[in-house]
NUMITOR-435614 format. One record per residue: residue number from 1; chain; z, x, y of N, C-alpha, C in turn. Coordinates in nm, 2 decimals, decimal comma. Each point is the difference from the previous one (the first is absolute). Layout:
<sites>
    i  ch    n.zz    n.xx    n.yy   ca.zz   ca.xx   ca.yy    c.zz    c.xx    c.yy
  NUM   A       Z       X       Y       Z       X       Y       Z       X       Y
...
</sites>
This chain:
<sites>
    i  ch    n.zz    n.xx    n.yy   ca.zz   ca.xx   ca.yy    c.zz    c.xx    c.yy
    1   A    0,88    0,10   -2,23    0,01    0,14    0,04    0,13    0,05    0,04
    2   A    0,05    0,10    0,00    0,13    0,06    0,02   -0,02    0,04    0,17
    3   A    0,15    0,02    0,05   -0,02    0,05    0,14   -0,04    0,13    0,02
    4   A   -0,09   -0,01    0,11   -0,05    0,14    0,04    0,00    0,04    0,12
    5   A   -0,05    0,12    0,02    0,01    0,04    0,14   -0,12   -0,02    0,08
    6   A    0,00   -0,06    0,10   -0,10   -0,04    0,11    0,03    0,11    0,10
    7   A   -0,14    0,06    0,04    0,01    0,09    0,12   -0,14   -0,01    0,06
    8   A    0,00    0,02    0,12   -0,13   -0,02    0,08   -0,04    0,12    0,04
    9   A   -0,16    0,03   -0,01   -0,05    0,15    0,05   -0,12   -0,04    0,08
   10   A    0,00    0,14    0,06   -0,12    0,02    0,09   -0,15   -0,05   -0,04
   11   A   -0,08   -0,06    0,05   -0,12    0,00   -0,04   -0,10    0,12    0,08
   12   A   -0,04    0,07   -0,09   -0,09    0,11    0,04   -0,14    0,02   -0,05
   13   A   -0,07    0,11    0,05   -0,11    0,01   -0,06   -0,03    0,01   -0,19
   14   A    0,12    0,06   -0,02    0,00    0,03   -0,12    0,04   -0,13   -0,11
   15   A    0,06   -0,11    0,07    0,02   -0,10   -0,08   -0,07   -0,14    0,04
   16   A   -0,08    0,02    0,09   -0,08   -0,11    0,07   -0,06   -0,09   -0,11
   17   A   -0,05    0,06   -0,11   -0,09   -0,08   -0,09    0,08   -0,06   -0,11
   18   A    0,13    0,05    0,00    0,11   -0,11   -0,06    0,03   -0,14    0,08
   19   A    0,02    0,04    0,12   -0,01   -0,12    0,11   -0,11   -0,10   -0,03
   20   A   -0,12    0,06    0,00   -0,12   -0,07   -0,01   -0,01   -0,09   -0,13
   21   A    0,02    0,06   -0,12    0,01   -0,06   -0,15    0,11   -0,13    0,00
   22   A    0,12    0,06    0,08    0,11   -0,10   -0,01   -0,05   -0,12    0,09
   23   A   -0,06    0,01    0,09   -0,07   -0,12    0,10   -0,10   -0,09   -0,07
   24   A   -0,07    0,09   -0,09   -0,11   -0,07   -0,07    0,06   -0,09   -0,12
   25   A    0,12    0,05   -0,04    0,07   -0,11   -0,11    0,08   -0,09    0,08
   26   A    0,05    0,03    0,09    0,13   -0,12    0,04   -0,09   -0,12    0,10
   27   A   -0,09    0,05    0,07   -0,06   -0,08    0,10   -0,13   -0,06   -0,02
   28   A   -0,03   -0,13    0,03   -0,15   -0,05   -0,04   -0,08    0,03    0,10
   29   A    0,03    0,07    0,10   -0,11    0,08    0,09   -0,03    0,14    0,01
   30   A   -0,10    0,03    0,04   -0,02    0,17   -0,02    0,01    0,06    0,15
   31   A    0,05    0,12    0,01    0,04    0,05    0,11   -0,11    0,11    0,02
   32   A   -0,07    0,02    0,13   -0,10    0,09   -0,01    0,04    0,15    0,05
   33   A   -0,08    0,09   -0,01    0,04    0,14    0,02    0,08    0,02    0,14
   34   A   -0,04   -0,07    0,09    0,07    0,03    0,15    0,16   -0,06   -0,02
   35   A    0,02   -0,11   -0,10    0,14   -0,01    0,01    0,09    0,10   -0,08
   36   A   -0,07    0,08   -0,09    0,07    0,10   -0,08    0,00    0,13    0,12
   37   A   -0,10    0,01    0,08    0,03    0,11    0,09    0,10   -0,02    0,10
   38   A    0,01   -0,13    0,05    0,10   -0,03    0,10    0,13    0,00   -0,04
   39   A    0,03   -0,03   -0,15    0,11    0,00   -0,05    0,08    0,15   -0,02
   40   A   -0,10    0,11    0,00    0,04    0,12    0,01    0,06    0,04    0,13
   41   A   -0,03   -0,06    0,08    0,03    0,03    0,14    0,14   -0,07    0,08
   42   A    0,05   -0,11   -0,08    0,12   -0,07    0,04    0,13    0,05   -0,05
   43   A    0,01    0,10   -0,05    0,15    0,04   -0,04    0,08   -0,06   -0,06
   44   A    0,12   -0,04    0,04    0,10   -0,07   -0,06   -0,05   -0,15   -0,02
   45   A   -0,10   -0,04    0,05   -0,03   -0,15   -0,02   -0,10   -0,03   -0,13
   46   A   -0,01    0,12   -0,09   -0,08    0,00   -0,10    0,10    0,07   -0,13
   47   A    0,02   -0,08   -0,10    0,08    0,07   -0,10   -0,02   -0,06   -0,14
   48   A   -0,01    0,09   -0,08   -0,01   -0,03   -0,15    0,14   -0,02   -0,05
   49   A    0,01   -0,10   -0,09    0,12   -0,03   -0,06    0,00    0,05   -0,15
   50   A    0,11    0,08   -0,03    0,01    0,08   -0,14    0,10   -0,09   -0,09
   51   A   -0,02   -0,02   -0,11    0,12   -0,07   -0,09    0,00    0,10   -0,12
   52   A    0,11    0,07    0,02    0,00    0,10   -0,10   -0,10    0,10   -0,01
   53   A   -0,04    0,05    0,12   -0,09    0,10    0,04   -0,15   -0,05   -0,04
   54   A   -0,03   -0,13   -0,01   -0,13   -0,05   -0,04   -0,04   -0,10    0,13
   55   A   -0,13    0,03    0,05   -0,04   -0,07    0,11   -0,01   -0,16   -0,04
   56   A    0,07   -0,08    0,06   -0,02   -0,13   -0,06   -0,02   -0,10    0,13
   57   A    0,01    0,05    0,12   -0,02   -0,09    0,12   -0,04    0,07    0,12
   58   A   -0,01   -0,07    0,11   -0,04    0,08    0,14    0,02   -0,09    0,11
   59   A    0,02    0,05    0,10   -0,01   -0,07    0,12   -0,05    0,08    0,11
   60   A   -0,11   -0,08    0,07   -0,07    0,07    0,10   -0,02   -0,10    0,16
   61   A    0,07    0,03    0,09    0,02   -0,05    0,10   -0,08    0,07    0,11
   62   A   -0,01   -0,06    0,14   -0,06    0,06    0,12    0,06   -0,08    0,10
   63   A   -0,01    0,07    0,15    0,06   -0,07    0,11   -0,14   -0,07    0,05
   64   A    0,07   -0,13    0,05   -0,10   -0,10    0,06    0,05   -0,02    0,16
   65   A   -0,10    0,03    0,08    0,06   -0,05    0,15   -0,07   -0,09    0,05
   66   A   -0,04   -0,12   -0,06   -0,06   -0,09    0,06    0,08   -0,12    0,05
   67   A   -0,07   -0,08    0,06    0,08   -0,14    0,03    0,15    0,05    0,10
   68   A   -0,01    0,10    0,08    0,06    0,07    0,10    0,17    0,02   -0,08
   69   A   -0,01    0,07   -0,12    0,10    0,00   -0,10   -0,03    0,12   -0,07
   70   A    0,11    0,08   -0,02   -0,02    0,12   -0,11    0,08   -0,07   -0,13
   71   A   -0,12    0,00   -0,09    0,07   -0,06   -0,16   -0,04    0,10   -0,08
   72   A    0,06   -0,01   -0,12   -0,02    0,07   -0,13   -0,09   -0,08   -0,08
   73   A   -0,12    0,03   -0,06   -0,06   -0,08   -0,10   -0,01    0,07   -0,12
   74   A    0,05   -0,10   -0,10   -0,02    0,06   -0,12   -0,11   -0,02   -0,08
   75   A   -0,09    0,10   -0,02   -0,13   -0,03   -0,05   -0,02   -0,03   -0,15
   76   A    0,11    0,08   -0,07    0,01   -0,03   -0,15    0,15    0,04   -0,02
   77   A    0,05   -0,08   -0,11    0,13    0,03   -0,05    0,00   -0,07   -0,13
   78   A   -0,01    0,09   -0,10   -0,02   -0,07   -0,14    0,06    0,11   -0,10
   79   A    0,02   -0,07   -0,12    0,05    0,09   -0,11   -0,07   -0,07   -0,14
   80   A    0,00    0,09   -0,08   -0,07   -0,03   -0,14    0,07   -0,10   -0,05
   81   A   -0,06   -0,10   -0,08    0,06   -0,12   -0,06    0,12    0,02   -0,10
   82   A   -0,01    0,11   -0,09    0,11    0,02   -0,07    0,12    0,06    0,07
   83   A   -0,01    0,06    0,12    0,13    0,06    0,08    0,05   -0,10    0,09
   84   A   -0,07   -0,14    0,00    0,08   -0,08    0,11    0,13   -0,05   -0,03
   85   A    0,07   -0,05    0,07    0,15   -0,07   -0,01    0,08    0,12   -0,05
   86   A   -0,03    0,12    0,06    0,10    0,15   -0,01    0,04    0,04    0,14
   87   A   -0,01   -0,07    0,09    0,03    0,03    0,13   -0,11    0,11    0,07
   88   A   -0,10    0,01   -0,06   -0,11    0,10    0,07   -0,05   -0,03    0,12
   89   A   -0,05   -0,13    0,01   -0,03   -0,08    0,11    0,08    0,02    0,11
   90   A    0,15   -0,03   -0,05    0,10   -0,02    0,12    0,02    0,14    0,06
   91   A    0,01    0,10   -0,08    0,00    0,14    0,03   -0,12    0,03    0,11
   92   A   -0,12   -0,03   -0,04   -0,11    0,03    0,10    0,03   -0,10    0,12
   93   A    0,03   -0,11   -0,01    0,03   -0,07    0,12    0,10    0,04    0,11
   94   A    0,11    0,03   -0,05    0,11    0,05    0,04   -0,03    0,12    0,10
   95   A   -0,11    0,08   -0,08   -0,02    0,15    0,06   -0,09   -0,02    0,13
   96   A   -0,10   -0,12    0,01   -0,06   -0,05    0,10    0,10   -0,06    0,11
   97   A    0,11   -0,06   -0,05    0,08   -0,06    0,13    0,08    0,09    0,05
   98   A    0,05    0,10   -0,09    0,05    0,13    0,06   -0,08    0,08    0,09
   99   A   -0,12    0,02   -0,02   -0,10    0,08    0,10    0,00   -0,10    0,13
  100   A    0,00   -0,14   -0,01   -0,01   -0,08    0,12    0,14    0,01    0,09
  101   A    0,10    0,02   -0,10    0,13    0,01    0,08    0,02    0,12    0,07
  102   A   -0,05    0,12   -0,06    0,02    0,14    0,07   -0,11    0,01    0,10
  103   A   -0,10   -0,07   -0,02   -0,09    0,00    0,14    0,05   -0,08    0,13
  104   A    0,07   -0,11   -0,04    0,05   -0,06    0,10   -0,08   -0,08    0,11
  105   A   -0,14    0,01   -0,03   -0,07   -0,07    0,12   -0,12   -0,07   -0,06
  106   A    0,04   -0,09   -0,15   -0,08   -0,07   -0,08    0,03   -0,14    0,04
  107   A   -0,09   -0,08    0,02    0,05   -0,13    0,03   -0,01   -0,09   -0,12
  108   A   -0,08    0,04   -0,12    0,01   -0,09   -0,12   -0,09    0,06   -0,09
  109   A    0,05   -0,02   -0,13   -0,10    0,06   -0,13   -0,08   -0,14   -0,04
  110   A   -0,13    0,02   -0,02   -0,07   -0,11   -0,08   -0,11    0,03   -0,08
  111   A   -0,04   -0,09   -0,06   -0,09    0,03   -0,12   -0,08   -0,13   -0,04
  112   A   -0,10    0,02   -0,07   -0,09   -0,11   -0,07    0,03   -0,02   -0,14
  113   A    0,03   -0,14   -0,02    0,03   -0,01   -0,17   -0,09   -0,12   -0,01
  114   A   -0,09    0,02   -0,13   -0,08   -0,11   -0,05    0,08   -0,13   -0,02
  115   A   -0,03   -0,13    0,03    0,08   -0,11    0,01    0,04   -0,05   -0,13
  116   A   -0,06    0,06   -0,09    0,04   -0,05   -0,15    0,09    0,11   -0,07
  117   A    0,05    0,10    0,07    0,08    0,09   -0,04    0,16   -0,01    0,02
  118   A    0,03   -0,09   -0,07    0,14   -0,06    0,02    0,11    0,10   -0,04
  119   A   -0,01    0,08   -0,08    0,08    0,12   -0,03    0,01    0,08    0,12
  120   A   -0,09    0,05    0,06    0,01    0,08    0,14    0,05   -0,07    0,10
  121   A   -0,04   -0,11    0,02    0,06   -0,09    0,09    0,16   -0,01    0,00
  122   A    0,04   -0,03   -0,11    0,14   -0,02   -0,02    0,08    0,13    0,02
  123   A   -0,09    0,11   -0,06    0,07    0,14    0,05    0,03    0,02    0,12
  124   A   -0,11   -0,01    0,10    0,02    0,00    0,13    0,10   -0,08    0,06
  125   A    0,01   -0,11   -0,05    0,09   -0,12    0,08    0,15    0,06   -0,03
  126   A    0,02    0,05   -0,14    0,15    0,04   -0,02    0,03    0,11    0,08
  127   A   -0,11    0,09    0,08    0,05    0,10    0,07   -0,03   -0,04    0,16
  128   A    0,03   -0,13    0,02    0,02   -0,02    0,13   -0,17   -0,04    0,08
  129   A   -0,09    0,00   -0,08   -0,15   -0,02    0,07   -0,03   -0,15   -0,01
  130   A   -0,06   -0,06    0,10   -0,04   -0,14   -0,02   -0,14    0,01    0,03
  131   A   -0,07   -0,11   -0,04   -0,16   -0,03    0,01   -0,02   -0,03    0,15
  132   A   -0,07    0,08    0,08   -0,03   -0,02    0,15   -0,13   -0,07   -0,02
  133   A   -0,12    0,01   -0,08   -0,11   -0,06    0,04   -0,07   -0,01   -0,14
  134   A   -0,11   -0,04    0,02   -0,11   -0,01   -0,13   -0,13    0,02    0,06
  135   A   -0,06    0,09   -0,07   -0,12    0,05    0,04   -0,11   -0,07   -0,11
  136   A   -0,09   -0,08    0,05   -0,10   -0,05   -0,10   -0,11    0,09   -0,02
  137   A   -0,05    0,02   -0,13   -0,09    0,10    0,00    0,01    0,15    0,02
  138   A    0,15    0,04   -0,01    0,03    0,10    0,02   -0,08    0,13   -0,09
  139   A    0,00   -0,04   -0,13   -0,04    0,09   -0,10   -0,17   -0,03   -0,02
  140   A   -0,05    0,08   -0,03   -0,16   -0,02    0,00   -0,03   -0,01   -0,15
  141   A    0,04    0,07   -0,09   -0,05    0,00   -0,15    0,08   -0,06   -0,11
  142   A    0,13   -0,07    0,04    0,07   -0,05   -0,09    0,07   -0,14    0,04
  143   A    0,02   -0,08   -0,11    0,06   -0,13    0,03    0,15   -0,02   -0,05
  144   A    0,07   -0,07    0,09   -0,04   -0,06    0,12   -0,03    0,10    0,10
  145   A   -0,07   -0,02    0,12   -0,03    0,09    0,09    0,11    0,00    0,11
  146   A    0,07   -0,11    0,01    0,09   -0,01    0,10    0,12    0,08   -0,02
  147   A    0,07    0,05    0,11    0,10    0,09   -0,01    0,11   -0,06    0,09
  148   A    0,14    0,02    0,00    0,13   -0,02    0,08    0,02    0,14    0,06
  149   A    0,03   -0,01    0,13    0,05    0,09    0,08    0,16    0,01   -0,04
  150   A    0,06    0,10   -0,04    0,14   -0,02   -0,03    0,07    0,11    0,11
  151   A    0,08   -0,03    0,04    0,07    0,08    0,10    0,14   -0,01    0,00
  152   A    0,06    0,13    0,07    0,14    0,03    0,02    0,01    0,03    0,14
  153   A    0,06   -0,05    0,10    0,03    0,02    0,14    0,11    0,08    0,01
  154   A    0,02    0,11    0,08    0,12    0,06    0,03    0,05   -0,02    0,17
  155   A   -0,12   -0,01    0,09    0,06   -0,02    0,12   -0,11   -0,10    0,07
  156   A    0,02   -0,06    0,11   -0,09   -0,09    0,08   -0,01   -0,12   -0,07
  157   A   -0,12   -0,06    0,01   -0,02   -0,13   -0,06    0,06    0,00   -0,17
  158   A    0,07   -0,11   -0,03    0,03   -0,03   -0,13   -0,10   -0,11   -0,06
  159   A   -0,03    0,03   -0,12   -0,08   -0,12   -0,06    0,09   -0,11   -0,03
  160   A   -0,07   -0,13    0,03    0,08   -0,14   -0,02    0,05    0,03   -0,12
  161   A    0,14   -0,04   -0,02    0,07   -0,03   -0,14    0,06    0,15   -0,05
  162   A   -0,02    0,10    0,07    0,05    0,13   -0,03    0,13    0,03    0,07
  163   A    0,09    0,04   -0,07    0,14    0,02    0,05    0,01    0,15   -0,01
  164   A   -0,07    0,08   -0,06    0,00    0,15    0,00    0,01    0,07    0,13
  165   A    0,09    0,08    0,01    0,03    0,07    0,13    0,02    0,14   -0,05
  166   A    0,02    0,04   -0,13    0,04    0,13   -0,04   -0,12    0,04   -0,08
  167   A   -0,02    0,14    0,00   -0,12    0,07   -0,07    0,06    0,06   -0,12
  168   A    0,14   -0,03   -0,01    0,04    0,09   -0,12    0,00   -0,12   -0,13
  169   A   -0,07    0,04   -0,11    0,00   -0,09   -0,11    0,13   -0,02   -0,08
  170   A    0,00   -0,11   -0,07    0,10   -0,02   -0,06    0,02    0,10   -0,11
  171   A    0,13    0,05   -0,05    0,03    0,09   -0,11    0,07   -0,05   -0,11
  172   A   -0,03   -0,11   -0,03    0,08   -0,10   -0,12   -0,07    0,04   -0,13
  173   A   -0,12    0,12    0,04   -0,07    0,04   -0,13   -0,05   -0,11   -0,09
  174   A   -0,01   -0,13    0,03   -0,06   -0,11   -0,07   -0,14   -0,02    0,04
  175   A   -0,05    0,04    0,12   -0,11   -0,03    0,05   -0,13    0,07   -0,07
  176   A   -0,03   -0,03   -0,12   -0,10    0,05   -0,06   -0,13   -0,05   -0,06
  177   A   -0,01   -0,13    0,02   -0,11   -0,05   -0,02   -0,13    0,07    0,04
  178   A   -0,10    0,04   -0,09   -0,12    0,06    0,03    0,04    0,15    0,07
  179   A    0,10    0,04   -0,07    0,06    0,12    0,06   -0,07    0,12   -0,11
</sites>
């Protein structure tokens, strides 16, 4: 595939069905109507990714205020298989990290990754995330059912083994596995 133009766009009432269809193709789990209703309310925390004007990916996040912290939870970040390794995932993740930086009051970003999803684990590790925990039987209808909690800390307690102190992602342009 030749080099293309990557853009992020708003998720709206008019294109929410594209997000729903994309998630059905990319993820092994099904998201309910409440998920999509909530996504319409989060503004910059939900984006569609376009490659040459075609919807090929999406990221959906929410603010989580549990455990006496204000954290950003990545509910979904995915890209259609033929468009991976084109930096699309990196563009979406950088957007999320930029939102955190502009907010200035987010302790960390975290998400769940199925334990056998080596590509996703490597992608997040390249962007300064570490495996913080393992949740047994996190998923209900897929195997393996276990998930890693993958996170990137910005302030406060650091995860053991993490030397990341900045939320500015690398800009070498080579961080593109599963992008």
